[in-house]
N, CA, C and O atoms as a Maestro MAE file, in Angstrom:
{
 s_m_m2io_version
 :::
 2.0.0
}

f_m_ct {
 s_m_title
 :::
 protein
 m_atom[244] {
  # First column is atom index #
  i_m_mmod_type
  r_m_x_coord
  r_m_y_coord
  r_m_z_coord
  i_m_residue_number
  s_m_chain_name
  s_m_pdb_residue_name
  s_m_pdb_atom_name
  i_m_atomic_number
  :::
  1 25 60.894 28.200 66.813 1 A "UNK " " N  " 7
  2 3 61.560 26.807 67.112 1 A "UNK " " CA " 6
  3 2 61.293 25.873 66.056 1 A "UNK " " C  " 6
  4 15 62.046 24.900 66.023 1 A "UNK " " O  " 8
  5 25 60.167 25.962 64.967 2 A "UNK " " N  " 7
  6 3 60.361 25.006 64.235 2 A "UNK " " CA " 6
  7 2 61.201 25.093 63.177 2 A "UNK " " C  " 6
  8 15 61.603 24.071 62.621 2 A "UNK " " O  " 8
  9 25 61.524 26.187 62.820 3 A "UNK " " N  " 7
  10 3 62.558 26.397 61.833 3 A "UNK " " CA " 6
  11 2 63.925 25.890 62.281 3 A "UNK " " C  " 6
  12 15 64.674 25.400 61.437 3 A "UNK " " O  " 8
  13 25 64.303 25.981 63.586 4 A "UNK " " N  " 7
  14 3 65.557 25.585 64.334 4 A "UNK " " CA " 6
  15 2 65.517 24.012 64.334 4 A "UNK " " C  " 6
  16 15 66.496 23.428 63.869 4 A "UNK " " O  " 8
  17 25 64.437 23.269 64.830 5 A "UNK " " N  " 7
  18 3 64.282 22.267 64.719 5 A "UNK " " CA " 6
  19 2 64.407 21.619 63.150 5 A "UNK " " C  " 6
  20 15 65.205 20.700 62.968 5 A "UNK " " O  " 8
  21 25 63.702 22.064 62.184 6 A "UNK " " N  " 7
  22 3 63.780 21.649 60.662 6 A "UNK " " CA " 6
  23 2 65.231 21.710 60.465 6 A "UNK " " C  " 6
  24 15 65.645 20.645 60.007 6 A "UNK " " O  " 8
  25 25 66.174 22.610 60.657 7 A "UNK " " N  " 7
  26 3 67.428 22.934 60.507 7 A "UNK " " CA " 6
  27 2 68.202 21.513 61.062 7 A "UNK " " C  " 6
  28 15 68.934 20.766 60.413 7 A "UNK " " O  " 8
  29 25 67.834 21.417 62.309 8 A "UNK " " N  " 7
  30 3 68.573 20.242 63.000 8 A "UNK " " CA " 6
  31 2 68.321 18.690 62.396 8 A "UNK " " C  " 6
  32 15 69.148 17.779 62.356 8 A "UNK " " O  " 8
  33 25 67.031 18.675 61.976 9 A "UNK " " N  " 7
  34 3 66.793 17.479 61.139 9 A "UNK " " CA " 6
  35 2 67.323 17.292 59.938 9 A "UNK " " C  " 6
  36 15 67.678 16.167 59.588 9 A "UNK " " O  " 8
  37 25 67.462 18.469 59.069 10 A "UNK " " N  " 7
  38 3 68.243 18.462 57.560 10 A "UNK " " CA " 6
  39 2 69.524 17.895 57.993 10 A "UNK " " C  " 6
  40 15 70.027 16.993 57.323 10 A "UNK " " O  " 8
  41 25 70.198 18.414 59.232 11 A "UNK " " N  " 7
  42 3 71.501 18.198 59.602 11 A "UNK " " CA " 6
  43 2 71.774 16.684 60.178 11 A "UNK " " C  " 6
  44 15 72.877 16.265 60.531 11 A "UNK " " O  " 8
  45 25 70.677 16.032 60.197 12 A "UNK " " N  " 7
  46 3 70.522 14.602 60.821 12 A "UNK " " CA " 6
  47 2 71.019 14.563 62.109 12 A "UNK " " C  " 6
  48 15 71.765 13.664 62.496 12 A "UNK " " O  " 8
  49 25 70.545 15.754 62.996 13 A "UNK " " N  " 7
  50 3 71.047 15.764 64.449 13 A "UNK " " CA " 6
  51 2 69.946 15.534 65.437 13 A "UNK " " C  " 6
  52 15 70.264 15.234 66.588 13 A "UNK " " O  " 8
  53 25 68.789 15.635 65.135 14 A "UNK " " N  " 7
  54 3 67.437 15.066 65.691 14 A "UNK " " CA " 6
  55 2 66.419 14.783 64.908 14 A "UNK " " C  " 6
  56 15 66.467 15.093 63.717 14 A "UNK " " O  " 8
  57 25 65.254 14.103 65.486 15 A "UNK " " N  " 7
  58 3 64.282 13.637 64.775 15 A "UNK " " CA " 6
  59 2 63.361 13.964 65.490 15 A "UNK " " C  " 6
  60 15 63.497 14.032 66.711 15 A "UNK " " O  " 8
  61 25 62.038 14.281 64.764 16 A "UNK " " N  " 7
  62 3 60.601 14.968 65.457 16 A "UNK " " CA " 6
  63 2 59.627 13.806 65.029 16 A "UNK " " C  " 6
  64 15 59.637 13.349 63.887 16 A "UNK " " O  " 8
  65 25 58.846 13.392 65.952 17 A "UNK " " N  " 7
  66 3 57.940 12.123 66.197 17 A "UNK " " CA " 6
  67 2 56.727 13.129 66.522 17 A "UNK " " C  " 6
  68 15 56.914 14.310 66.812 17 A "UNK " " O  " 8
  69 25 55.313 12.451 66.430 18 A "UNK " " N  " 7
  70 3 54.068 12.743 66.629 18 A "UNK " " CA " 6
  71 2 54.112 12.240 68.090 18 A "UNK " " C  " 6
  72 15 54.609 11.140 68.332 18 A "UNK " " O  " 8
  73 25 53.584 13.048 69.106 19 A "UNK " " N  " 7
  74 3 53.277 12.575 70.359 19 A "UNK " " CA " 6
  75 2 52.237 11.520 70.457 19 A "UNK " " C  " 6
  76 15 51.241 11.555 69.735 19 A "UNK " " O  " 8
  77 25 52.425 10.666 71.252 20 A "UNK " " N  " 7
  78 3 51.591 9.592 71.295 20 A "UNK " " CA " 6
  79 2 50.293 10.306 72.416 20 A "UNK " " C  " 6
  80 15 49.128 9.938 72.262 20 A "UNK " " O  " 8
  81 25 50.557 11.049 73.209 21 A "UNK " " N  " 7
  82 3 49.901 11.503 74.342 21 A "UNK " " CA " 6
  83 2 48.627 12.493 73.649 21 A "UNK " " C  " 6
  84 15 47.425 12.355 73.876 21 A "UNK " " O  " 8
  85 25 49.285 13.547 72.721 22 A "UNK " " N  " 7
  86 3 48.521 14.403 72.148 22 A "UNK " " CA " 6
  87 2 49.071 14.567 70.561 22 A "UNK " " C  " 6
  88 15 50.214 14.893 70.241 22 A "UNK " " O  " 8
  89 25 47.973 14.258 69.670 23 A "UNK " " N  " 7
  90 3 48.689 14.269 68.327 23 A "UNK " " CA " 6
  91 2 49.012 15.595 67.886 23 A "UNK " " C  " 6
  92 15 49.628 15.698 66.826 23 A "UNK " " O  " 8
  93 25 48.672 16.704 68.574 24 A "UNK " " N  " 7
  94 3 48.965 17.956 68.174 24 A "UNK " " CA " 6
  95 2 50.434 18.161 68.539 24 A "UNK " " C  " 6
  96 15 51.045 19.037 67.927 24 A "UNK " " O  " 8
  97 25 50.949 17.576 69.301 25 A "UNK " " N  " 7
  98 3 52.345 17.721 69.869 25 A "UNK " " CA " 6
  99 2 53.265 17.065 69.186 25 A "UNK " " C  " 6
  100 15 52.830 16.307 68.319 25 A "UNK " " O  " 8
  101 25 54.551 17.142 69.340 26 A "UNK " " N  " 7
  102 3 55.854 16.591 68.665 26 A "UNK " " CA " 6
  103 2 56.871 16.306 69.790 26 A "UNK " " C  " 6
  104 15 57.301 17.055 70.668 26 A "UNK " " O  " 8
  105 25 57.110 15.134 69.543 27 A "UNK " " N  " 7
  106 3 58.587 14.917 70.234 27 A "UNK " " CA " 6
  107 2 59.832 14.882 69.612 27 A "UNK " " C  " 6
  108 15 60.070 14.096 68.695 27 A "UNK " " O  " 8
  109 25 60.664 15.700 70.057 28 A "UNK " " N  " 7
  110 3 61.998 15.912 69.358 28 A "UNK " " CA " 6
  111 2 63.193 15.268 70.281 28 A "UNK " " C  " 6
  112 15 63.428 15.568 71.451 28 A "UNK " " O  " 8
  113 25 63.852 14.365 69.519 29 A "UNK " " N  " 7
  114 3 64.873 13.632 70.297 29 A "UNK " " CA " 6
  115 2 66.163 13.615 69.431 29 A "UNK " " C  " 6
  116 15 66.108 13.845 68.223 29 A "UNK " " O  " 8
  117 25 67.397 13.319 70.117 30 A "UNK " " N  " 7
  118 3 68.628 13.191 69.506 30 A "UNK " " CA " 6
  119 2 68.641 12.238 68.472 30 A "UNK " " C  " 6
  120 15 67.859 11.316 68.702 30 A "UNK " " O  " 8
  121 25 69.338 12.128 67.276 31 A "UNK " " N  " 7
  122 3 69.542 10.910 66.411 31 A "UNK " " CA " 6
  123 2 71.000 10.440 67.319 31 A "UNK " " C  " 6
  124 15 71.268 10.916 68.422 31 A "UNK " " O  " 8
  125 25 71.802 9.474 66.641 32 A "UNK " " N  " 7
  126 3 73.037 8.892 66.882 32 A "UNK " " CA " 6
  127 2 73.825 9.896 66.986 32 A "UNK " " C  " 6
  128 15 74.473 10.217 67.982 32 A "UNK " " O  " 8
  129 25 73.779 10.562 65.675 33 A "UNK " " N  " 7
  130 3 74.850 11.760 65.075 33 A "UNK " " CA " 6
  131 2 74.752 12.969 66.071 33 A "UNK " " C  " 6
  132 15 75.744 13.531 66.535 33 A "UNK " " O  " 8
  133 25 73.213 13.376 66.402 34 A "UNK " " N  " 7
  134 3 73.450 14.482 67.478 34 A "UNK " " CA " 6
  135 2 73.531 14.019 68.677 34 A "UNK " " C  " 6
  136 15 73.235 14.939 69.440 34 A "UNK " " O  " 8
  137 25 73.787 13.031 69.276 35 A "UNK " " N  " 7
  138 3 74.144 12.514 70.559 35 A "UNK " " CA " 6
  139 2 75.473 12.264 70.555 35 A "UNK " " C  " 6
  140 15 76.049 12.291 71.643 35 A "UNK " " O  " 8
  141 25 76.196 11.985 69.398 36 A "UNK " " N  " 7
  142 3 77.777 11.934 69.504 36 A "UNK " " CA " 6
  143 2 78.342 13.418 69.340 36 A "UNK " " C  " 6
  144 15 79.350 13.789 69.941 36 A "UNK " " O  " 8
  145 25 77.626 14.220 68.494 37 A "UNK " " N  " 7
  146 3 78.153 15.721 68.560 37 A "UNK " " CA " 6
  147 2 77.897 16.207 70.009 37 A "UNK " " C  " 6
  148 15 78.858 16.722 70.579 37 A "UNK " " O  " 8
  149 25 76.815 16.116 70.625 38 A "UNK " " N  " 7
  150 3 76.583 16.741 71.925 38 A "UNK " " CA " 6
  151 2 77.529 16.162 73.074 38 A "UNK " " C  " 6
  152 15 77.921 16.796 74.054 38 A "UNK " " O  " 8
  153 25 77.787 14.977 72.796 39 A "UNK " " N  " 7
  154 3 78.997 14.356 73.815 39 A "UNK " " CA " 6
  155 2 80.412 15.255 73.476 39 A "UNK " " C  " 6
  156 15 81.016 15.826 74.383 39 A "UNK " " O  " 8
  157 25 80.759 15.295 72.376 40 A "UNK " " N  " 7
  158 3 82.168 15.956 71.941 40 A "UNK " " CA " 6
  159 2 81.953 17.329 72.491 40 A "UNK " " C  " 6
  160 15 82.774 17.858 73.240 40 A "UNK " " O  " 8
  161 25 80.687 17.980 72.059 41 A "UNK " " N  " 7
  162 3 80.648 19.580 72.564 41 A "UNK " " CA " 6
  163 2 80.775 19.718 73.953 41 A "UNK " " C  " 6
  164 15 81.445 20.643 74.412 41 A "UNK " " O  " 8
  165 25 80.082 18.720 74.840 42 A "UNK " " N  " 7
  166 3 80.200 19.050 76.085 42 A "UNK " " CA " 6
  167 2 81.672 18.944 76.734 42 A "UNK " " C  " 6
  168 15 82.134 19.755 77.536 42 A "UNK " " O  " 8
  169 25 82.449 17.575 76.147 43 A "UNK " " N  " 7
  170 3 83.790 17.490 76.599 43 A "UNK " " CA " 6
  171 2 84.702 18.602 76.356 43 A "UNK " " C  " 6
  172 15 85.612 18.922 77.121 43 A "UNK " " O  " 8
  173 25 84.330 19.348 74.922 44 A "UNK " " N  " 7
  174 3 85.014 20.443 74.667 44 A "UNK " " CA " 6
  175 2 84.964 21.664 75.623 44 A "UNK " " C  " 6
  176 15 85.918 22.288 76.087 44 A "UNK " " O  " 8
  177 25 83.534 21.881 75.829 45 A "UNK " " N  " 7
  178 3 83.208 23.063 76.678 45 A "UNK " " CA " 6
  179 2 83.956 22.822 78.053 45 A "UNK " " C  " 6
  180 15 84.725 23.606 78.608 45 A "UNK " " O  " 8
  181 25 83.464 21.242 78.592 46 A "UNK " " N  " 7
  182 3 84.264 21.247 80.157 46 A "UNK " " CA " 6
  183 2 86.031 21.576 80.195 46 A "UNK " " C  " 6
  184 15 86.667 22.254 81.001 46 A "UNK " " O  " 8
  185 25 86.466 20.857 79.070 47 A "UNK " " N  " 7
  186 3 87.844 21.508 78.977 47 A "UNK " " CA " 6
  187 2 88.192 22.840 79.106 47 A "UNK " " C  " 6
  188 15 88.998 23.197 79.965 47 A "UNK " " O  " 8
  189 25 87.608 23.693 78.252 48 A "UNK " " N  " 7
  190 3 87.623 24.888 78.361 48 A "UNK " " CA " 6
  191 2 87.292 25.737 79.632 48 A "UNK " " C  " 6
  192 15 87.849 26.777 79.985 48 A "UNK " " O  " 8
  193 25 86.451 25.191 80.134 49 A "UNK " " N  " 7
  194 3 85.966 25.619 81.491 49 A "UNK " " CA " 6
  195 2 87.307 25.436 82.714 49 A "UNK " " C  " 6
  196 15 87.467 26.155 83.701 49 A "UNK " " O  " 8
  197 25 88.035 24.438 82.356 50 A "UNK " " N  " 7
  198 3 88.897 23.550 83.471 50 A "UNK " " CA " 6
  199 2 90.182 24.684 83.176 50 A "UNK " " C  " 6
  200 15 90.838 25.186 84.088 50 A "UNK " " O  " 8
  201 25 90.381 24.953 81.811 51 A "UNK " " N  " 7
  202 3 91.645 25.905 81.468 51 A "UNK " " CA " 6
  203 2 91.416 27.179 81.857 51 A "UNK " " C  " 6
  204 15 92.435 27.870 81.839 51 A "UNK " " O  " 8
  205 25 90.232 27.837 82.271 52 A "UNK " " N  " 7
  206 3 90.164 29.227 82.433 52 A "UNK " " CA " 6
  207 2 91.016 29.594 83.770 52 A "UNK " " C  " 6
  208 15 91.838 30.499 83.909 52 A "UNK " " O  " 8
  209 25 90.703 28.904 84.442 53 A "UNK " " N  " 7
  210 3 91.418 29.191 86.124 53 A "UNK " " CA " 6
  211 2 92.849 28.919 85.940 53 A "UNK " " C  " 6
  212 15 93.528 29.438 86.826 53 A "UNK " " O  " 8
  213 25 93.587 28.194 84.968 54 A "UNK " " N  " 7
  214 3 94.763 27.668 85.050 54 A "UNK " " CA " 6
  215 2 95.740 28.692 85.037 54 A "UNK " " C  " 6
  216 15 96.875 28.501 85.473 54 A "UNK " " O  " 8
  217 25 95.265 30.033 84.443 55 A "UNK " " N  " 7
  218 3 96.252 31.090 84.178 55 A "UNK " " CA " 6
  219 2 96.599 31.940 85.276 55 A "UNK " " C  " 6
  220 15 97.471 32.809 85.279 55 A "UNK " " O  " 8
  221 25 95.566 31.492 86.533 56 A "UNK " " N  " 7
  222 3 95.650 32.591 87.771 56 A "UNK " " CA " 6
  223 2 96.653 31.820 88.768 56 A "UNK " " C  " 6
  224 15 96.987 30.641 88.652 56 A "UNK " " O  " 8
  225 25 97.002 32.570 89.608 57 A "UNK " " N  " 7
  226 3 97.677 32.224 90.830 57 A "UNK " " CA " 6
  227 2 96.712 31.108 91.638 57 A "UNK " " C  " 6
  228 15 95.529 30.888 91.374 57 A "UNK " " O  " 8
  229 25 97.451 30.507 92.610 58 A "UNK " " N  " 7
  230 3 96.808 29.454 93.338 58 A "UNK " " CA " 6
  231 2 95.912 30.484 94.562 58 A "UNK " " C  " 6
  232 15 94.815 30.200 95.043 58 A "UNK " " O  " 8
  233 25 96.556 31.440 94.801 59 A "UNK " " N  " 7
  234 3 95.357 32.310 95.841 59 A "UNK " " CA " 6
  235 2 94.252 32.993 95.204 59 A "UNK " " C  " 6
  236 15 93.173 33.224 95.749 59 A "UNK " " O  " 8
  237 25 94.638 33.360 93.802 60 A "UNK " " N  " 7
  238 3 93.214 33.649 93.168 60 A "UNK " " CA " 6
  239 2 92.278 32.839 92.401 60 A "UNK " " C  " 6
  240 15 91.240 33.137 91.810 60 A "UNK " " O  " 8
  241 25 92.898 31.745 92.555 61 A "UNK " " N  " 7
  242 3 91.825 30.272 92.295 61 A "UNK " " CA " 6
  243 2 90.774 30.206 93.415 61 A "UNK " " C  " 6
  244 15 89.949 29.292 93.434 61 A "UNK " " O  " 8
  :::
 }
 m_bond[243] {
  # First column is bond index #
  i_m_from
  i_m_to
  i_m_order
  :::
  1 1 2 1
  2 2 3 1
  3 3 4 2
  4 3 5 1
  5 5 6 1
  6 6 7 1
  7 7 8 2
  8 7 9 1
  9 9 10 1
  10 10 11 1
  11 11 12 2
  12 11 13 1
  13 13 14 1
  14 14 15 1
  15 15 16 2
  16 15 17 1
  17 17 18 1
  18 18 19 1
  19 19 20 2
  20 19 21 1
  21 21 22 1
  22 22 23 1
  23 23 24 2
  24 23 25 1
  25 25 26 1
  26 26 27 1
  27 27 28 2
  28 27 29 1
  29 29 30 1
  30 30 31 1
  31 31 32 2
  32 31 33 1
  33 33 34 1
  34 34 35 1
  35 35 36 2
  36 35 37 1
  37 37 38 1
  38 38 39 1
  39 39 40 2
  40 39 41 1
  41 41 42 1
  42 42 43 1
  43 43 44 2
  44 43 45 1
  45 45 46 1
  46 46 47 1
  47 47 48 2
  48 47 49 1
  49 49 50 1
  50 50 51 1
  51 51 52 2
  52 51 53 1
  53 53 54 1
  54 54 55 1
  55 55 56 2
  56 55 57 1
  57 57 58 1
  58 58 59 1
  59 59 60 2
  60 59 61 1
  61 61 62 1
  62 62 63 1
  63 63 64 2
  64 63 65 1
  65 65 66 1
  66 66 67 1
  67 67 68 2
  68 67 69 1
  69 69 70 1
  70 70 71 1
  71 71 72 2
  72 71 73 1
  73 73 74 1
  74 74 75 1
  75 75 76 2
  76 75 77 1
  77 77 78 1
  78 78 79 1
  79 79 80 2
  80 79 81 1
  81 81 82 1
  82 82 83 1
  83 83 84 2
  84 83 85 1
  85 85 86 1
  86 86 87 1
  87 87 88 2
  88 87 89 1
  89 89 90 1
  90 90 91 1
  91 91 92 2
  92 91 93 1
  93 93 94 1
  94 94 95 1
  95 95 96 2
  96 95 97 1
  97 97 98 1
  98 98 99 1
  99 99 100 2
  100 99 101 1
  101 101 102 1
  102 102 103 1
  103 103 104 2
  104 103 105 1
  105 105 106 1
  106 106 107 1
  107 107 108 2
  108 107 109 1
  109 109 110 1
  110 110 111 1
  111 111 112 2
  112 111 113 1
  113 113 114 1
  114 114 115 1
  115 115 116 2
  116 115 117 1
  117 117 118 1
  118 118 119 1
  119 119 120 2
  120 119 121 1
  121 121 122 1
  122 122 123 1
  123 123 124 2
  124 123 125 1
  125 125 126 1
  126 126 127 1
  127 127 128 2
  128 127 129 1
  129 129 130 1
  130 130 131 1
  131 131 132 2
  132 131 133 1
  133 133 134 1
  134 134 135 1
  135 135 136 2
  136 135 137 1
  137 137 138 1
  138 138 139 1
  139 139 140 2
  140 139 141 1
  141 141 142 1
  142 142 143 1
  143 143 144 2
  144 143 145 1
  145 145 146 1
  146 146 147 1
  147 147 148 2
  148 147 149 1
  149 149 150 1
  150 150 151 1
  151 151 152 2
  152 151 153 1
  153 153 154 1
  154 154 155 1
  155 155 156 2
  156 155 157 1
  157 157 158 1
  158 158 159 1
  159 159 160 2
  160 159 161 1
  161 161 162 1
  162 162 163 1
  163 163 164 2
  164 163 165 1
  165 165 166 1
  166 166 167 1
  167 167 168 2
  168 167 169 1
  169 169 170 1
  170 170 171 1
  171 171 172 2
  172 171 173 1
  173 173 174 1
  174 174 175 1
  175 175 176 2
  176 175 177 1
  177 177 178 1
  178 178 179 1
  179 179 180 2
  180 179 181 1
  181 181 182 1
  182 182 183 1
  183 183 184 2
  184 183 185 1
  185 185 186 1
  186 186 187 1
  187 187 188 2
  188 187 189 1
  189 189 190 1
  190 190 191 1
  191 191 192 2
  192 191 193 1
  193 193 194 1
  194 194 195 1
  195 195 196 2
  196 195 197 1
  197 197 198 1
  198 198 199 1
  199 199 200 2
  200 199 201 1
  201 201 202 1
  202 202 203 1
  203 203 204 2
  204 203 205 1
  205 205 206 1
  206 206 207 1
  207 207 208 2
  208 207 209 1
  209 209 210 1
  210 210 211 1
  211 211 212 2
  212 211 213 1
  213 213 214 1
  214 214 215 1
  215 215 216 2
  216 215 217 1
  217 217 218 1
  218 218 219 1
  219 219 220 2
  220 219 221 1
  221 221 222 1
  222 222 223 1
  223 223 224 2
  224 223 225 1
  225 225 226 1
  226 226 227 1
  227 227 228 2
  228 227 229 1
  229 229 230 1
  230 230 231 1
  231 231 232 2
  232 231 233 1
  233 233 234 1
  234 234 235 1
  235 235 236 2
  236 235 237 1
  237 237 238 1
  238 238 239 1
  239 239 240 2
  240 239 241 1
  241 241 242 1
  242 242 243 1
  243 243 244 2
  :::
 }
}
């Protein structure tokens, strides 16, 4: 998991902070760039899901 988070940090998509509740833990959160990318990808995913049944007849949908 650490390597994946490190790669996302390097791309500017997430940040990692020391947990205030337990200094051994880390909190990972989206940066503004990460949030923008997530919003765009979710919209694309929902568009793809909506397109899948379009090729089916009404009765098959």
